[in-house]
C-alpha positions as CSV (number, residue, x, y, z in Angstrom):
1,M,-66.0,-54.8,-9.3
2,S,-62.6,-54.6,-10.6
3,S,-60.2,-51.3,-10.3
4,P,-59.8,-49.3,-13.5
5,F,-56.2,-49.0,-12.7
6,I,-54.2,-52.3,-13.9
7,P,-50.4,-51.8,-13.0
8,Y,-48.2,-52.4,-16.0
9,Q,-45.4,-51.1,-14.5
10,T,-42.9,-53.6,-13.0
11,A,-40.1,-52.4,-10.5
12,K,-37.4,-52.3,-13.4
13,D,-39.8,-50.0,-15.0
14,L,-40.2,-47.9,-12.1
15,D,-36.4,-47.8,-11.2
16,R,-35.7,-46.8,-15.0
17,E,-38.5,-43.8,-14.6
18,R,-36.7,-42.9,-11.3
19,Q,-33.2,-42.8,-13.2
20,I,-34.6,-40.5,-15.6
21,I,-36.4,-37.9,-13.4
22,D,-33.3,-38.2,-11.3
23,F,-31.1,-37.2,-14.1
24,L,-33.2,-34.7,-15.5
25,S,-33.8,-33.0,-12.1
26,K,-30.0,-32.6,-11.7
27,K,-29.3,-31.3,-15.3
28,W,-32.5,-28.9,-15.2
29,Q,-32.3,-27.9,-11.6
30,F,-35.6,-29.0,-10.0
31,E,-37.1,-31.0,-7.5
32,F,-40.1,-33.3,-8.2
33,Q,-43.1,-35.3,-6.8
34,K,-44.6,-38.6,-8.1
35,L,-48.0,-38.1,-9.2
36,G,-50.4,-40.7,-8.5
37,D,-51.2,-44.2,-10.0
38,Y,-54.4,-42.8,-11.4
39,S,-52.7,-39.6,-13.0
40,V,-51.9,-39.7,-16.5
41,F,-48.6,-37.6,-16.2
42,D,-45.7,-39.2,-13.9
43,F,-44.3,-35.9,-12.0
44,L,-45.0,-32.4,-11.1
45,C,-41.8,-30.6,-10.8
46,F,-40.9,-27.5,-8.6
47,R,-38.3,-25.0,-8.6
48,D,-37.9,-22.6,-5.3
49,N,-41.2,-24.3,-4.3
50,K,-43.1,-23.0,-7.9
51,A,-44.5,-25.6,-10.0
52,V,-42.8,-25.3,-13.2
53,A,-43.7,-28.7,-15.2
54,Y,-45.8,-31.6,-15.8
55,I,-43.5,-34.5,-17.1
56,E,-44.7,-37.8,-18.5
57,V,-41.8,-40.5,-18.7
58,K,-41.8,-43.1,-21.6
59,T,-39.2,-45.9,-22.2
60,K,-39.1,-47.6,-25.4
61,N,-37.5,-51.1,-26.2
62,R,-37.3,-50.8,-30.2
63,S,-35.1,-48.1,-31.7
64,V,-36.0,-44.5,-32.7
65,K,-34.9,-45.6,-36.5
66,D,-37.6,-48.1,-36.5
67,Y,-40.5,-45.6,-37.0
68,D,-41.1,-42.3,-38.8
69,T,-42.8,-40.6,-36.0
70,Y,-43.4,-41.2,-32.3
71,I,-46.8,-42.8,-31.5
72,C,-48.2,-41.0,-28.3
73,T,-51.9,-41.8,-27.1
74,T,-54.3,-39.1,-27.7
75,K,-55.1,-39.2,-23.8
76,D,-51.5,-38.2,-22.9
77,V,-51.2,-35.5,-25.1
78,D,-54.4,-33.6,-24.6
79,H,-54.3,-34.4,-20.9
80,G,-51.0,-32.3,-20.9
81,L,-52.3,-29.6,-23.1
82,Q,-55.4,-29.4,-20.6
83,L,-53.4,-29.2,-17.6
84,T,-51.3,-26.5,-19.0
85,A,-54.5,-24.5,-20.0
86,Q,-55.9,-25.1,-16.8
87,S,-52.5,-24.1,-14.5
88,G,-50.4,-22.3,-16.7
89,I,-47.6,-24.9,-16.1
90,P,-46.1,-26.3,-19.3
91,S,-46.4,-30.0,-19.9
92,F,-43.5,-32.1,-21.2
93,V,-43.2,-35.8,-22.7
94,V,-39.9,-37.4,-22.1
95,V,-39.2,-40.3,-24.1
96,K,-36.0,-42.8,-23.7
97,W,-35.3,-45.3,-26.6
98,P,-32.5,-47.7,-26.5
99,D,-30.5,-45.2,-28.8
100,D,-31.8,-42.0,-27.9
101,F,-33.4,-39.7,-25.3
102,A,-35.5,-36.8,-26.2
103,Y,-38.5,-34.4,-24.9
104,V,-40.9,-32.7,-26.6
105,K,-43.0,-29.6,-24.8
106,L,-46.4,-30.1,-25.4
107,T,-48.0,-26.9,-27.4
108,H,-50.5,-28.5,-29.6
109,N,-52.1,-31.6,-31.1
110,Q,-52.6,-30.9,-34.6
111,Y,-50.9,-34.2,-35.5
112,F,-52.0,-36.9,-37.9
113,T,-54.4,-39.6,-35.8
114,R,-55.0,-43.0,-36.5
115,K,-56.1,-46.2,-34.4
116,S,-53.4,-48.2,-32.9
117,G,-52.9,-50.6,-30.1
118,Q,-51.1,-53.2,-28.3
119,K,-52.3,-56.8,-26.8
120,N,-49.0,-57.8,-25.1
121,R,-51.0,-56.3,-21.8
122,N,-53.8,-58.4,-22.3
123,D,-56.0,-55.0,-21.7
124,P,-59.0,-54.6,-24.3
125,R,-58.6,-50.8,-23.6
126,D,-55.1,-50.8,-25.2
127,Y,-56.5,-52.5,-28.5
128,N,-58.1,-49.9,-30.6
129,E,-56.4,-46.8,-29.2
130,I,-56.3,-43.8,-31.0
131,V,-52.8,-41.9,-31.1
132,Y,-50.9,-39.0,-32.6
133,E,-48.1,-39.4,-34.7
134,M,-45.5,-36.6,-33.4
135,P,-42.7,-35.8,-35.7
136,Y,-39.3,-36.4,-34.4
137,S,-38.5,-33.1,-35.5
138,E,-40.7,-31.5,-32.7
139,F,-38.4,-33.4,-30.0
140,K,-35.2,-31.9,-28.6
141,R,-32.3,-34.4,-27.6
142,I,-31.1,-35.0,-24.3
143,K,-27.3,-36.0,-24.1
144,G,-25.5,-37.6,-21.2
145,F,-27.9,-40.2,-20.0
146,E,-27.6,-43.9,-19.8
147,F,-29.3,-46.4,-17.6
148,H,-27.3,-48.3,-14.8
149,D,-28.9,-51.7,-13.3
């Protein structure tokens, strides 16, 4: 039986994720713990040894201007809402596009839903994913970050 986890992230992806969380931890003054491979969210963040946030980091290769909304899987949003409901700890999705950097605090899932998918990872689970279309107006911009190679 094969593992249900298919590792999509390359070493470069993980490095970029680390650069983002390092930047945010300095900017927002928190420590962080990387959650496991099977976790929907990437990090649990702490201040004074108290958990203060769950963060899911996304990086995109296309311009933020290419789409009218941000497409996020229902799994990511709904899991973040569930984490917050169970723990009282807020959940955030942080997105780095080539030309923008922003975050959204997950407070609801009252978004337009549709079927979407991608075939670039050769995973049938991605072909007919249900996603939310999240308005960019719900995102707050983050300034001062650039990737370094």
